[in-house]
C-alpha positions in Angstrom: 0.0 0.0 0.0 1.2 3.5 -0.9 2.5 6.0 1.6 0.0 8.9 1.8 1.1 12.5 1.7 -1.1 15.5 1.1 -1.0 17.4 -2.2 1.0 14.8 -4.1 -0.1 14.1 -7.6 -1.6 10.7 -8.1 -2.7 9.0 -11.4 -5.5 6.6 -11.9 -5.9 4.8 -15.3 -9.1 3.0 -16.0 -10.3 0.3 -18.4 -13.1 -2.2 -18.6 -13.5 -5.7 -20.0 -16.0 -6.8 -22.6 -19.3 -4.9 -22.3 -22.1 -3.9 -19.9 -25.0 -4.9 -22.2 -27.4 -7.5 -20.9 -28.1 -9.4 -24.1 -29.1 -13.1 -24.5 -26.7 -13.3 -27.5 -24.5 -16.4 -27.2 -21.4 -14.2 -27.7 -22.3 -11.9 -24.8 -20.1 -12.1 -21.7 -21.3 -13.2 -18.2 -19.0 -10.7 -16.5 -18.2 -7.1 -16.8 -15.2 -5.5 -14.9 -14.0 -2.0 -14.2 -10.3 -1.9 -13.5 -8.2 0.9 -12.0 -4.5 1.1 -12.1 -3.1 3.5 -9.4 0.4 5.1 -9.4 2.5 8.1 -8.7 4.8 7.5 -11.6 3.5 8.3 -15.1 6.7 7.3 -16.9 6.8 3.6 -15.9 5.1 2.3 -19.2 7.9 3.7 -21.2 10.3 1.3 -19.4 7.9 -1.6 -19.7 7.2 -1.2 -23.4 10.8 -0.5 -24.3 11.7 -3.8 -22.5 9.0 -5.7 -24.3 10.1 -4.5 -27.7 13.6 -5.8 -26.9 12.1 -9.1 -26.0 10.0 -9.2 -29.2 13.1 -8.4 -31.3 14.9 -11.4 -29.8 11.9 -13.7 -30.3 11.2 -12.4 -33.9 7.7 -11.3 -32.8 6.3 -8.6 -35.1 4.3 -5.6 -33.9 3.8 -3.2 -36.7 1.5 -0.8 -34.9 3.7 -0.1 -31.8 0.5 -0.6 -29.8 -0.5 -3.4 -27.5 -4.1 -4.7 -27.1 -4.3 -7.8 -25.0 -7.2 -9.3 -27.1 -5.0 -9.3 -30.2 -1.7 -10.4 -28.7 -0.2 -13.9 -28.6 -0.3 -15.7 -25.3 3.4 -15.6 -24.7 3.4 -11.8 -25.4 0.7 -11.2 -22.8 2.5 -13.3 -20.2 5.7 -11.4 -20.9 3.9 -8.1 -20.6 2.4 -9.0 -17.3 5.8 -10.3 -16.0 7.4 -7.0 -16.9 4.6 -5.1 -15.1 5.2 -6.9 -11.8 7.5 -5.1 -9.3 6.5 -1.7 -10.5 5.1 1.0 -8.2 1.5 0.4 -9.1 -1.6 -1.0 -7.5 -4.8 -2.4 -9.0 -8.5 -2.1 -7.9 -11.4 -3.8 -9.6 -15.2 -4.2 -9.4 -16.8 -7.1 -11.3 -20.4 -7.7 -12.2 -22.0 -11.1 -12.7 -24.6 -10.0 -15.2 -26.6 -13.2 -14.8 -27.6 -12.0 -11.3 -29.3 -8.9 -12.6 -33.1 -9.2 -12.3 -34.1 -6.1 -14.2 -33.5 -4.4 -17.5 -31.1 -1.5 -17.5 -32.2 -0.2 -20.9 -31.3 3.4 -21.8 -29.9 4.0 -18.3 -26.9 1.7 -19.0 -24.5 4.7 -19.3 -25.6 6.0 -15.9 -25.0 2.6 -14.5 -21.5 2.6 -15.9 -20.8 6.0 -14.5 -22.1 5.0 -11.1 -19.8 1.9 -11.0 -16.8 4.1 -11.7 -17.8 6.6 -9.1 -18.3 3.9 -6.4 -14.8 2.5 -7.2 -13.4 6.0 -6.8 -15.1 6.2 -3.4 -13.4 2.9 -2.5 -10.0 4.4 -3.5 -10.3 6.9 -0.7 -10.4 3.9 1.8 -7.2 2.5 0.3 -4.7 5.3 -0.3 -6.1 8.7 -1.3 -6.3 11.5 1.3 -8.9 14.2 1.0 -8.0 17.1 -1.3 -5.1 15.3 -3.1 -4.7 16.0 -6.7 -5.7 13.2 -9.1 -5.3 12.8 -12.8 -7.9 10.3 -13.9 -7.4 8.7 -17.3 -10.2 6.7 -18.8 -10.1 4.7 -22.0 -12.4 6.5 -24.4 -15.6 4.4 -24.9 -17.9 6.6 -26.9 -17.7 8.8 -30.0 -20.8 10.6 -28.7 -19.7 14.0 -27.3 -22.7 14.2 -25.0 -22.0 10.9 -23.3 -18.3 11.7 -22.9 -19.2 15.1 -21.4 -21.8 13.4 -19.1 -19.2 10.9 -17.9 -16.6 13.6 -17.1 -19.1 15.9 -15.4 -20.5 13.1 -13.2 -17.0 12.0 -12.1 -16.0 15.6 -11.2 -19.2 16.2 -9.4 -18.9 13.0 -7.4 -15.3 13.7 -6.4 -15.7 17.4 -5.5 -15.7 16.7 -1.8 -13.1 13.9 -2.0 -10.2 15.3 -4.0 -9.3 17.6 -6.8 -9.6 15.5 -10.0 -8.9 16.1 -13.7 -10.8 13.7 -16.0 -8.9 12.9 -19.3 -10.4 10.6 -22.0 -7.9 9.1 -24.2 -7.6 6.2 -26.7 -5.1 3.5 -25.5 -3.0 4.3 -28.6 -2.5 7.8 -27.1 -1.7 6.8 -23.6 0.6 3.9 -22.8 -0.7 3.4 -19.2 -4.1 2.6 -20.7 -2.4 -0.3 -22.6 -0.9 -1.6 -19.3 -4.3 -1.5 -17.5 -5.8 -3.2 -20.6 -3.6 -6.3 -20.2 -4.2 -6.3 -16.4 -7.9 -6.2 -17.0 -7.5 -9.0 -19.6 -5.9 -11.2 -16.8 -8.8 -10.4 -14.4 -11.4 -11.1 -17.0 -10.0 -14.6 -17.8 -10.2 -15.4 -14.1 -14.0 -14.8 -14.0 -15.2 -15.5 -17.5 -13.0 -18.5 -18.2 -12.0 -19.7 -14.7 -8.4 -19.4 -15.9 -5.9 -18.2 -13.2 -2.7 -18.4 -15.2 -2.6 -14.7 -16.1 -4.3 -13.6 -12.9 -1.6 -15.3 -10.8 1.0 -13.1 -12.5 -0.6 -9.8 -11.2 -2.5 -10.8 -8.1 0.1 -9.3 -5.8 -0.6 -5.9 -7.3 -4.3 -6.0 -6.4 -5.4 -4.0 -3.3 -9.2 -4.3 -3.9 -11.2 -6.9 -5.9 -14.9 -6.9 -5.2 -18.2 -7.8 -6.7 -20.4 -4.8 -7.4 -23.5 -5.6 -5.4 -25.7 -2.5 -5.2 -28.1 -3.6 -7.9 -29.1 -6.8 -6.1 -32.5 -6.9 -4.6 
């Protein structure tokens, strides 16, 4: 757990796994996860990614995009990425939803549900390491092209946090922010634990996790 000191700059990077839609489609997921990566050191991914490209060069693994997305990478690339992430000054928090437990239809309010999950996890972060009035830069992987929904998300996060800490909300594509690529492959490991009952990737990063809980407020 991090040492707390007032007025330090902290960084939270957020990603999610799969989707929050409650469809009967056979390809739909049973679980949805929101994952936070917490750190004081924004330059760490440069070290990780530089190291992984050296490894790829030795293994003759091609990556023409200079961008890592866990869903598209080979298994040995993912395990190497996770291995290089361990030992860094980061912590991980996650909420997961078992969508099969939901008894009602979310419908058009699904975006508000998503925003509420993020806000509740931010509230949890105050119990773990954030002191009141600290400065936070909150980076979220951009989900929507709709400007209204992006604005709604940012405003709701800022409003929720106004009595907790000073927060900047920054929406980026993972290709624009390397930390979002790191949290993507951590989220990928968590997702495989729940959706596939596969602990291989999860066991590589479990020591980084300071909070991993089911999101329960929707249960009757």
